[in-house]
N, CA, C and O atoms as CSV, one atom per row, in Angstrom:
chain,resi,resn,atom,element,x,y,z
A,1,MET,N,N,23.751,33.980,117.024
A,1,MET,CA,C,23.896,35.084,117.920
A,1,MET,C,C,24.787,34.645,119.080
A,1,MET,O,O,24.490,33.652,119.744
A,2,ALA,N,N,25.875,35.373,119.332
A,2,ALA,CA,C,26.809,35.035,120.409
A,2,ALA,C,C,26.238,35.459,121.755
A,2,ALA,O,O,25.629,36.520,121.888
A,3,SER,N,N,26.448,34.611,122.738
A,3,SER,CA,C,25.962,34.970,124.068
A,3,SER,C,C,27.013,35.806,124.792
A,3,SER,O,O,28.206,35.715,124.503
A,4,ASN,N,N,26.564,36.595,125.705
A,4,ASN,CA,C,27.437,37.455,126.484
A,4,ASN,C,C,27.970,36.650,127.674
A,4,ASN,O,O,27.179,36.222,128.514
A,5,PRO,N,N,29.300,36.429,127.772
A,5,PRO,CA,C,29.845,35.638,128.874
A,5,PRO,C,C,29.506,36.223,130.246
A,5,PRO,O,O,29.400,35.487,131.227
A,6,ALA,N,N,29.340,37.527,130.312
A,6,ALA,CA,C,29.032,38.148,131.595
A,6,ALA,C,C,27.670,37.713,132.125
A,6,ALA,O,O,27.438,37.767,133.333
A,7,GLU,N,N,26.786,37.293,131.266
A,7,GLU,CA,C,25.462,36.858,131.693
A,7,GLU,C,C,25.517,35.526,132.443
A,7,GLU,O,O,24.565,35.165,133.134
A,8,LYS,N,N,26.620,34.801,132.310
A,8,LYS,CA,C,26.730,33.489,132.936
A,8,LYS,C,C,27.452,33.538,134.289
A,8,LYS,O,O,27.621,32.505,134.936
A,9,ILE,N,N,27.865,34.699,134.706
A,9,ILE,CA,C,28.576,34.818,135.966
A,9,ILE,C,C,27.569,34.939,137.100
A,9,ILE,O,O,26.657,35.764,137.056
A,10,SER,N,N,27.745,34.122,138.092
A,10,SER,CA,C,26.905,34.184,139.282
A,10,SER,C,C,27.734,34.728,140.433
A,10,SER,O,O,28.896,34.359,140.604
A,11,ILE,N,N,27.145,35.585,141.197
A,11,ILE,CA,C,27.813,36.106,142.379
A,11,ILE,C,C,27.205,35.400,143.581
A,11,ILE,O,O,26.005,35.487,143.839
A,12,VAL,N,N,28.068,34.699,144.307
A,12,VAL,CA,C,27.628,33.921,145.457
A,12,VAL,C,C,28.347,34.465,146.688
A,12,VAL,O,O,29.561,34.668,146.641
A,13,PRO,N,N,27.644,34.703,147.773
A,13,PRO,CA,C,28.332,35.204,148.972
A,13,PRO,C,C,29.281,34.154,149.538
A,13,PRO,O,O,29.017,32.954,149.475
A,14,ILE,N,N,30.362,34.623,150.079
A,14,ILE,CA,C,31.321,33.751,150.741
A,14,ILE,C,C,31.018,33.794,152.231
A,14,ILE,O,O,30.888,34.867,152.821
A,15,ILE,N,N,30.909,32.619,152.829
A,15,ILE,CA,C,30.615,32.512,154.251
A,15,ILE,C,C,31.809,31.856,154.925
A,15,ILE,O,O,32.301,30.827,154.461
A,16,THR,N,N,32.274,32.446,156.012
A,16,THR,CA,C,33.356,31.851,156.793
A,16,THR,C,C,32.963,31.840,158.273
A,16,THR,O,O,32.132,32.632,158.719
A,17,ASP,N,N,33.566,30.943,159.003
A,17,ASP,CA,C,33.309,30.854,160.437
A,17,ASP,C,C,34.508,30.194,161.097
A,17,ASP,O,O,35.197,29.383,160.479
A,18,ASP,N,N,34.749,30.536,162.328
A,18,ASP,CA,C,35.845,29.971,163.113
A,18,ASP,C,C,35.288,29.706,164.504
A,18,ASP,O,O,34.813,30.630,165.165
A,19,ARG,N,N,35.339,28.461,164.955
A,19,ARG,CA,C,34.743,28.090,166.238
A,19,ARG,C,C,35.689,27.224,167.044
A,19,ARG,O,O,36.577,26.563,166.505
A,20,ALA,N,N,35.478,27.245,168.336
A,20,ALA,CA,C,36.237,26.389,169.246
A,20,ALA,C,C,35.267,25.669,170.163
A,20,ALA,O,O,34.260,26.237,170.589
A,21,LEU,N,N,35.571,24.431,170.462
A,21,LEU,CA,C,34.823,23.708,171.486
A,21,LEU,C,C,35.457,24.011,172.837
A,21,LEU,O,O,36.646,24.321,172.914
A,22,ALA,N,N,34.672,23.924,173.892
A,22,ALA,CA,C,35.246,24.036,175.227
A,22,ALA,C,C,36.217,22.876,175.418
A,22,ALA,O,O,35.957,21.768,174.947
A,23,ASP,N,N,37.328,23.118,176.103
A,23,ASP,CA,C,38.270,22.027,176.363
A,23,ASP,C,C,37.522,20.861,176.999
A,23,ASP,O,O,36.674,21.049,177.872
A,24,PHE,N,N,37.853,19.654,176.547
A,24,PHE,CA,C,37.124,18.456,176.975
A,24,PHE,C,C,38.054,17.532,177.741
A,24,PHE,O,O,39.092,17.120,177.222
A,25,LEU,N,N,37.684,17.204,178.982
A,25,LEU,CA,C,38.446,16.276,179.810
A,25,LEU,C,C,37.821,14.892,179.725
A,25,LEU,O,O,36.638,14.722,180.019
A,26,THR,N,N,38.612,13.905,179.322
A,26,THR,CA,C,38.095,12.543,179.239
A,26,THR,C,C,37.892,11.988,180.652
A,26,THR,O,O,38.663,12.277,181.566
A,27,THR,N,N,36.837,11.185,180.807
A,27,THR,CA,C,36.568,10.552,182.107
A,27,THR,C,C,36.327,9.051,181.950
A,27,THR,O,O,36.224,8.327,182.941
A,28,LEU,N,N,36.236,8.586,180.703
A,28,LEU,CA,C,36.057,7.161,180.405
A,28,LEU,C,C,37.232,6.692,179.563
A,28,LEU,O,O,37.934,7.505,178.962
A,29,ASP,N,N,37.445,5.390,179.521
A,29,ASP,CA,C,38.524,4.845,178.705
A,29,ASP,C,C,38.079,4.511,177.286
A,29,ASP,O,O,38.888,4.047,176.482
A,30,THR,N,N,36.812,4.737,176.965
A,30,THR,CA,C,36.290,4.474,175.624
A,30,THR,C,C,36.064,5.795,174.894
A,30,THR,O,O,36.061,6.864,175.504
A,31,TYR,N,N,35.877,5.704,173.585
A,31,TYR,CA,C,35.610,6.913,172.792
A,31,TYR,C,C,34.318,7.581,173.222
A,31,TYR,O,O,33.300,6.921,173.431
A,32,VAL,N,N,34.373,8.902,173.352
A,32,VAL,CA,C,33.198,9.725,173.616
A,32,VAL,C,C,33.293,10.976,172.749
A,32,VAL,O,O,34.370,11.338,172.277
A,33,SER,N,N,32.171,11.617,172.552
A,33,SER,CA,C,32.143,12.836,171.763
A,33,SER,C,C,32.670,14.010,172.587
A,33,SER,O,O,32.188,14.276,173.688
A,34,ALA,N,N,33.663,14.703,172.041
A,34,ALA,CA,C,34.156,15.928,172.668
A,34,ALA,C,C,33.310,17.109,172.219
A,34,ALA,O,O,33.416,18.204,172.772
A,35,GLY,N,N,32.465,16.882,171.210
A,35,GLY,CA,C,31.583,17.931,170.696
A,35,GLY,C,C,31.369,17.796,169.205
A,35,GLY,O,O,32.138,17.136,168.506
A,36,THR,N,N,30.314,18.430,168.732
A,36,THR,CA,C,29.990,18.383,167.303
A,36,THR,C,C,29.943,19.790,166.731
A,36,THR,O,O,29.721,20.766,167.447
A,37,PHE,N,N,30.155,19.868,165.431
A,37,PHE,CA,C,30.065,21.119,164.691
A,37,PHE,C,C,29.014,20.977,163.600
A,37,PHE,O,O,29.001,19.979,162.880
A,38,ASN,N,N,28.139,21.957,163.470
A,38,ASN,CA,C,27.219,22.034,162.342
A,38,ASN,C,C,27.997,22.652,161.187
A,38,ASN,O,O,28.389,23.818,161.250
A,39,VAL,N,N,28.221,21.873,160.134
A,39,VAL,CA,C,29.047,22.321,159.006
A,39,VAL,C,C,28.266,22.347,157.697
A,39,VAL,O,O,28.854,22.377,156.615
A,40,ARG,N,N,26.960,22.336,157.801
A,40,ARG,CA,C,26.082,22.238,156.634
A,40,ARG,C,C,26.391,23.278,155.544
A,40,ARG,O,O,26.357,22.945,154.359
A,41,LEU,N,N,26.683,24.496,155.912
A,41,LEU,CA,C,26.871,25.571,154.937
A,41,LEU,C,C,28.279,25.662,154.373
A,41,LEU,O,O,28.561,26.528,153.545
A,42,PHE,N,N,29.167,24.777,154.814
A,42,PHE,CA,C,30.575,24.959,154.496
A,42,PHE,C,C,31.145,23.814,153.668
A,42,PHE,O,O,30.956,22.640,153.986
A,43,LYS,N,N,31.847,24.183,152.596
A,43,LYS,CA,C,32.493,23.187,151.741
A,43,LYS,C,C,33.838,22.760,152.328
A,43,LYS,O,O,34.185,21.579,152.304
A,44,THR,N,N,34.584,23.718,152.850
A,44,THR,CA,C,35.916,23.445,153.359
A,44,THR,C,C,35.923,23.610,154.874
A,44,THR,O,O,35.510,24.639,155.407
A,45,LYS,N,N,36.402,22.571,155.554
A,45,LYS,CA,C,36.502,22.585,157.004
A,45,LYS,C,C,37.932,22.219,157.378
A,45,LYS,O,O,38.457,21.208,156.913
A,46,SER,N,N,38.567,23.040,158.218
A,46,SER,CA,C,39.923,22.775,158.673
A,46,SER,C,C,39.894,22.588,160.183
A,46,SER,O,O,39.567,23.514,160.925
A,47,VAL,N,N,40.239,21.386,160.632
A,47,VAL,CA,C,40.128,21.039,162.050
A,47,VAL,C,C,41.519,20.986,162.678
A,47,VAL,O,O,42.436,20.364,162.141
A,48,ASP,N,N,41.657,21.655,163.832
A,48,ASP,CA,C,42.875,21.600,164.640
A,48,ASP,C,C,42.515,21.011,165.992
A,48,ASP,O,O,41.567,21.468,166.630
A,49,VAL,N,N,43.250,20.010,166.438
A,49,VAL,CA,C,43.046,19.446,167.771
A,49,VAL,C,C,44.399,19.400,168.484
A,49,VAL,O,O,45.449,19.247,167.861
A,50,LYS,N,N,44.337,19.538,169.809
A,50,LYS,CA,C,45.561,19.507,170.614
A,50,LYS,C,C,45.281,18.748,171.905
A,50,LYS,O,O,44.282,18.998,172.580
A,51,ALA,N,N,46.165,17.827,172.238
A,51,ALA,CA,C,46.103,17.153,173.530
A,51,ALA,C,C,46.805,18.072,174.531
A,51,ALA,O,O,48.032,18.176,174.543
A,52,VAL,N,N,46.015,18.728,175.359
A,52,VAL,CA,C,46.563,19.674,176.320
A,52,VAL,C,C,47.307,18.928,177.420
A,52,VAL,O,O,48.409,19.312,177.810
A,53,THR,N,N,46.685,17.845,177.921
A,53,THR,CA,C,47.325,17.007,178.936
A,53,THR,C,C,47.178,15.549,178.528
A,53,THR,O,O,46.114,15.139,178.064
A,54,ASN,N,N,48.207,14.783,178.693
A,54,ASN,CA,C,48.266,13.346,178.381
A,54,ASN,C,C,48.006,13.046,176.908
A,54,ASN,O,O,47.348,13.823,176.216
A,55,ASP,N,N,48.522,11.925,176.438
A,55,ASP,CA,C,48.326,11.491,175.059
A,55,ASP,C,C,46.890,11.011,174.887
A,55,ASP,O,O,46.344,10.337,175.760
A,56,LEU,N,N,46.285,11.360,173.761
A,56,LEU,CA,C,44.892,11.006,173.493
A,56,LEU,C,C,44.748,10.360,172.127
A,56,LEU,O,O,45.536,10.625,171.219
A,57,LYS,N,N,43.733,9.507,171.986
A,57,LYS,CA,C,43.344,8.972,170.682
A,57,LYS,C,C,42.185,9.841,170.190
A,57,LYS,O,O,41.275,10.176,170.949
A,58,VAL,N,N,42.236,10.199,168.906
A,58,VAL,CA,C,41.216,11.074,168.321
A,58,VAL,C,C,40.773,10.492,166.996
A,58,VAL,O,O,41.562,9.868,166.285
A,59,LYS,N,N,39.506,10.698,166.664
A,59,LYS,CA,C,39.001,10.409,165.319
A,59,LYS,C,C,37.884,11.408,165.037
A,59,LYS,O,O,37.260,11.939,165.956
A,60,ILE,N,N,37.644,11.653,163.748
A,60,ILE,CA,C,36.610,12.604,163.339
A,60,ILE,C,C,35.593,11.864,162.489
A,60,ILE,O,O,35.932,11.241,161.483
A,61,LEU,N,N,34.329,11.947,162.916
A,61,LEU,CA,C,33.239,11.261,162.225
A,61,LEU,C,C,32.334,12.276,161.540
A,61,LEU,O,O,32.218,13.418,161.984
A,62,GLY,N,N,31.687,11.845,160.442
A,62,GLY,CA,C,30.794,12.720,159.703
A,62,GLY,C,C,29.366,12.202,159.687
A,62,GLY,O,O,29.119,10.997,159.743
A,63,SER,N,N,28.422,13.152,159.606
A,63,SER,CA,C,26.996,12.845,159.543
A,63,SER,C,C,26.387,13.559,158.342
A,63,SER,O,O,26.784,14.672,157.996
A,64,ARG,N,N,25.423,12.904,157.718
A,64,ARG,CA,C,24.650,13.534,156.642
A,64,ARG,C,C,23.160,13.561,156.975
A,64,ARG,O,O,22.327,13.854,156.116
A,65,ASP,N,N,22.835,13.253,158.229
A,65,ASP,CA,C,21.420,13.245,158.640
A,65,ASP,C,C,21.186,14.185,159.823
A,65,ASP,O,O,20.502,13.836,160.785
A,66,ASP,N,N,21.760,15.372,159.735
A,66,ASP,CA,C,21.600,16.408,160.769
A,66,ASP,C,C,22.174,16.006,162.121
A,66,ASP,O,O,21.682,16.459,163.155
A,67,GLY,N,N,23.185,15.182,162.134
A,67,GLY,CA,C,23.843,14.819,163.374
A,67,GLY,C,C,23.134,13.754,164.184
A,67,GLY,O,O,23.429,13.568,165.365
A,68,VAL,N,N,22.191,13.045,163.551
A,68,VAL,CA,C,21.497,11.962,164.251
A,68,VAL,C,C,22.429,10.768,164.405
A,68,VAL,O,O,22.523,10.186,165.486
A,69,THR,N,N,23.119,10.401,163.329
A,69,THR,CA,C,24.107,9.327,163.363
A,69,THR,C,C,25.395,9.825,162.717
A,69,THR,O,O,25.377,10.790,161.953
A,70,PHE,N,N,26.497,9.175,163.018
A,70,PHE,CA,C,27.808,9.535,162.470
A,70,PHE,C,C,28.468,8.287,161.882
A,70,PHE,O,O,29.419,7.759,162.458
A,71,PRO,N,N,27.961,7.812,160.729
A,71,PRO,CA,C,28.463,6.561,160.163
A,71,PRO,C,C,29.740,6.696,159.328
A,71,PRO,O,O,30.325,5.691,158.925
A,72,PHE,N,N,30.174,7.932,159.066
A,72,PHE,CA,C,31.315,8.139,158.175
A,72,PHE,C,C,32.563,8.500,158.977
A,72,PHE,O,O,32.560,9.466,159.741
A,73,THR,N,N,33.627,7.720,158.799
A,73,THR,CA,C,34.901,8.035,159.441
A,73,THR,C,C,35.692,8.914,158.491
A,73,THR,O,O,36.218,8.443,157.483
A,74,GLU,N,N,35.770,10.192,158.820
A,74,GLU,CA,C,36.513,11.149,157.989
A,74,GLU,C,C,38.007,11.089,158.301
A,74,GLU,O,O,38.838,11.124,157.393
A,75,VAL,N,N,38.339,11.000,159.568
A,75,VAL,CA,C,39.737,10.849,159.988
A,75,VAL,C,C,39.795,9.637,160.902
A,75,VAL,O,O,39.171,9.616,161.963
A,76,ALA,N,N,40.541,8.637,160.487
A,76,ALA,CA,C,40.687,7.417,161.283
A,76,ALA,C,C,41.457,7.719,162.567
A,76,ALA,O,O,42.145,8.733,162.682
A,77,GLU,N,N,41.319,6.809,163.524
A,77,GLU,CA,C,41.981,6.974,164.819
A,77,GLU,C,C,43.464,7.267,164.660
A,77,GLU,O,O,44.160,6.627,163.871
A,78,PHE,N,N,43.934,8.246,165.424
A,78,PHE,CA,C,45.357,8.547,165.500
A,78,PHE,C,C,45.665,8.961,166.928
A,78,PHE,O,O,44.779,9.395,167.663
A,79,VAL,N,N,46.927,8.826,167.315
A,79,VAL,CA,C,47.348,9.202,168.657
A,79,VAL,C,C,47.917,10.620,168.602
A,79,VAL,O,O,48.767,10.947,167.774
A,80,LEU,N,N,47.419,11.432,169.505
A,80,LEU,CA,C,47.846,12.821,169.607
A,80,LEU,C,C,48.703,12.945,170.871
A,80,LEU,O,O,48.214,12.758,171.985
A,81,THR,N,N,49.975,13.259,170.682
A,81,THR,CA,C,50.896,13.392,171.800
A,81,THR,C,C,50.610,14.691,172.548
A,81,THR,O,O,50.348,15.722,171.928
A,82,ALA,N,N,50.659,14.642,173.862
A,82,ALA,CA,C,50.387,15.833,174.675
A,82,ALA,C,C,51.255,17.004,174.223
A,82,ALA,O,O,52.467,16.870,174.052
A,83,GLY,N,N,50.615,18.143,174.034
A,83,GLY,CA,C,51.313,19.358,173.627
A,83,GLY,C,C,51.460,19.535,172.131
A,83,GLY,O,O,51.901,20.594,171.684
A,84,VAL,N,N,51.105,18.532,171.343
A,84,VAL,CA,C,51.259,18.596,169.887
A,84,VAL,C,C,49.914,18.923,169.246
A,84,VAL,O,O,48.882,18.379,169.640
A,85,ILE,N,N,49.932,19.812,168.258
A,85,ILE,CA,C,48.711,20.174,167.552
A,85,ILE,C,C,48.640,19.407,166.234
A,85,ILE,O,O,49.575,19.446,165.434
A,86,PHE,N,N,47.532,18.714,166.016
A,86,PHE,CA,C,47.257,18.074,164.720
A,86,PHE,C,C,46.590,19.173,163.904
A,86,PHE,O,O,45.410,19.468,164.093
A,87,THR,N,N,47.336,19.764,163.013
A,87,THR,CA,C,46.917,21.002,162.376
A,87,THR,C,C,46.403,20.807,160.967
A,87,THR,O,O,46.888,19.976,160.199
A,88,ASN,N,N,45.412,21.602,160.666
A,88,ASN,CA,C,44.986,21.826,159.298
A,88,ASN,C,C,44.561,20.566,158.568
A,88,ASN,O,O,44.915,20.377,157.404
A,89,HIS,N,N,43.817,19.711,159.223
A,89,HIS,CA,C,43.229,18.590,158.494
A,89,HIS,C,C,42.047,19.154,157.726
A,89,HIS,O,O,41.022,19.501,158.312
A,90,VAL,N,N,42.196,19.242,156.414
A,90,VAL,CA,C,41.166,19.865,155.581
A,90,VAL,C,C,40.178,18.803,155.116
A,90,VAL,O,O,40.558,17.781,154.546
A,91,ILE,N,N,38.903,19.071,155.374
A,91,ILE,CA,C,37.812,18.181,154.988
A,91,ILE,C,C,36.960,18.892,153.957
A,91,ILE,O,O,36.445,19.981,154.210
A,92,THR,N,N,36.809,18.268,152.779
A,92,THR,CA,C,35.978,18.865,151.736
A,92,THR,C,C,34.763,18.005,151.392
A,92,THR,O,O,33.931,18.404,150.577
A,93,THR,N,N,34.661,16.839,152.002
A,93,THR,CA,C,33.502,15.972,151.802
A,93,THR,C,C,32.281,16.625,152.441
A,93,THR,O,O,32.394,17.232,153.506
A,94,TYR,N,N,31.112,16.507,151.805
A,94,TYR,CA,C,29.902,17.120,152.355
A,94,TYR,C,C,29.397,16.339,153.564
A,94,TYR,O,O,29.196,15.126,153.501
A,95,TYR,N,N,29.199,17.053,154.652
A,95,TYR,CA,C,28.553,16.537,155.861
A,95,TYR,C,C,27.658,17.635,156.414
A,95,TYR,O,O,27.886,18.817,156.159
A,96,THR,N,N,26.645,17.246,157.168
A,96,THR,CA,C,25.857,18.246,157.890
A,96,THR,C,C,26.520,18.551,159.232
A,96,THR,O,O,26.446,19.676,159.725
A,97,HIS,N,N,27.170,17.544,159.819
A,97,HIS,CA,C,27.821,17.707,161.120
A,97,HIS,C,C,29.107,16.886,161.171
A,97,HIS,O,O,29.226,15.850,160.518
A,98,LEU,N,N,30.057,17.366,161.951
A,98,LEU,CA,C,31.267,16.612,162.272
A,98,LEU,C,C,31.296,16.379,163.771
A,98,LEU,O,O,30.930,17.258,164.551
A,99,ASP,N,N,31.734,15.191,164.174
A,99,ASP,CA,C,31.829,14.835,165.582
A,99,ASP,C,C,33.284,14.515,165.900
A,99,ASP,O,O,33.897,13.678,165.237
A,100,ILE,N,N,33.837,15.177,166.911
A,100,ILE,CA,C,35.203,14.936,167.342
A,100,ILE,C,C,35.148,13.918,168.478
A,100,ILE,O,O,34.597,14.193,169.544
A,101,GLN,N,N,35.716,12.753,168.243
A,101,GLN,CA,C,35.713,11.674,169.228
A,101,GLN,C,C,37.095,11.586,169.884
A,101,GLN,O,O,38.121,11.750,169.224
A,102,VAL,N,N,37.098,11.325,171.193
A,102,VAL,CA,C,38.365,11.277,171.935
A,102,VAL,C,C,38.323,10.174,172.983
A,102,VAL,O,O,37.272,9.862,173.543
A,103,ALA,N,N,39.493,9.592,173.234
A,103,ALA,CA,C,39.674,8.585,174.283
A,103,ALA,C,C,41.114,8.680,174.778
A,103,ALA,O,O,41.994,9.113,174.034
A,104,PRO,N,N,41.363,8.283,176.017
A,104,PRO,CA,C,42.751,8.249,176.489
A,104,PRO,C,C,43.564,7.244,175.670
A,104,PRO,O,O,43.042,6.209,175.256
A,105,ASN,N,N,44.823,7.547,175.442
A,105,ASN,CA,C,45.666,6.598,174.717
A,105,ASN,C,C,45.999,5.392,175.598
A,105,ASN,O,O,46.181,4.285,175.091
A,106,ALA,N,N,46.077,5.603,176.904
A,106,ALA,CA,C,46.318,4.515,177.855
A,106,ALA,C,C,45.198,4.544,178.888
A,106,ALA,O,O,44.804,5.611,179.358
A,107,GLY,N,N,44.696,3.382,179.233
A,107,GLY,CA,C,43.607,3.293,180.195
A,107,GLY,C,C,43.894,4.067,181.477
A,107,GLY,O,O,44.956,3.917,182.081
A,108,GLY,N,N,42.936,4.894,181.885
A,108,GLY,CA,C,43.068,5.653,183.120
A,108,GLY,C,C,43.898,6.922,183.014
A,108,GLY,O,O,43.904,7.729,183.944
A,109,ALA,N,N,44.597,7.116,181.905
A,109,ALA,CA,C,45.437,8.309,181.724
A,109,ALA,C,C,44.612,9.387,181.016
A,109,ALA,O,O,44.873,9.735,179.865
A,110,HIS,N,N,43.619,9.901,181.729
A,110,HIS,CA,C,42.700,10.861,181.139
A,110,HIS,C,C,43.404,12.167,180.817
A,110,HIS,O,O,44.348,12.571,181.496
A,111,GLY,N,N,42.925,12.817,179.767
A,111,GLY,CA,C,43.552,14.054,179.329
A,111,GLY,C,C,42.532,15.044,178.810
A,111,GLY,O,O,41.340,14.749,178.729
A,112,THR,N,N,43.017,16.215,178.462
A,112,THR,CA,C,42.167,17.301,177.975
A,112,THR,C,C,42.450,17.560,176.506
A,112,THR,O,O,43.604,17.663,176.089
A,113,LEU,N,N,41.371,17.664,175.722
A,113,LEU,CA,C,41.463,17.927,174.288
A,113,LEU,C,C,40.955,19.329,173.992
A,113,LEU,O,O,39.898,19.735,174.476
A,114,SER,N,N,41.718,20.063,173.193
A,114,SER,CA,C,41.326,21.387,172.714
A,114,SER,C,C,41.043,21.264,171.218
A,114,SER,O,O,41.843,20.685,170.483
A,115,THR,N,N,39.892,21.814,170.755
A,115,THR,CA,C,39.484,21.671,169.348
A,115,THR,C,C,39.061,23.016,168.762
A,115,THR,O,O,38.309,23.767,169.383
A,116,ASN,N,N,39.556,23.308,167.558
A,116,ASN,CA,C,39.143,24.492,166.801
A,116,ASN,C,C,38.814,24.061,165.385
A,116,ASN,O,O,39.367,23.086,164.877
A,117,ILE,N,N,37.907,24.797,164.751
A,117,ILE,CA,C,37.562,24.525,163.359
A,117,ILE,C,C,37.392,25.855,162.626
A,117,ILE,O,O,36.753,26.780,163.128
A,118,ALA,N,N,37.972,25.930,161.441
A,118,ALA,CA,C,37.765,27.067,160.554
A,118,ALA,C,C,37.018,26.534,159.347
A,118,ALA,O,O,37.353,25.474,158.818
A,119,MET,N,N,35.998,27.274,158.908
A,119,MET,CA,C,35.148,26.778,157.825
A,119,MET,C,C,34.926,27.879,156.791
A,119,MET,O,O,34.902,29.065,157.119
A,120,ALA,N,N,34.764,27.461,155.534
A,120,ALA,CA,C,34.487,28.403,154.451
A,120,ALA,C,C,33.547,27.761,153.441
A,120,ALA,O,O,33.556,26.546,153.247
A,121,SER,N,N,32.748,28.586,152.810
A,121,SER,CA,C,31.768,28.070,151.849
A,121,SER,C,C,32.386,27.777,150.480
A,121,SER,O,O,31.677,27.338,149.574
A,122,PHE,N,N,33.663,28.005,150.312
A,122,PHE,CA,C,34.312,27.711,149.025
A,122,PHE,C,C,35.301,26.592,149.146
A,122,PHE,O,O,35.935,26.218,148.160
């Protein structure tokens, strides 16, 4: 007896979200969290960051324990030139949370980081 292919189709809702962190001004010369995103429901995450003032070092860390620790480096340290947007870094690895870490590129040259994330369940 042949099975009906239509019986094997599952309809799953698509979930999307777009969020921004408040602009973050660095005050220390070491890495600090500019903010975290709860990404538990999303398979695809696209992160945009921009150094609004002064050059900044940025990295993106991942957590699988509800944001208690961030042991996974999803995006290694890179220098973001003031005024330039690091666009569309797509993350498909499963995490419960992502943490955006920032530090001045030069000691004492504090700057402001702008961060946006677009997420989708597919």
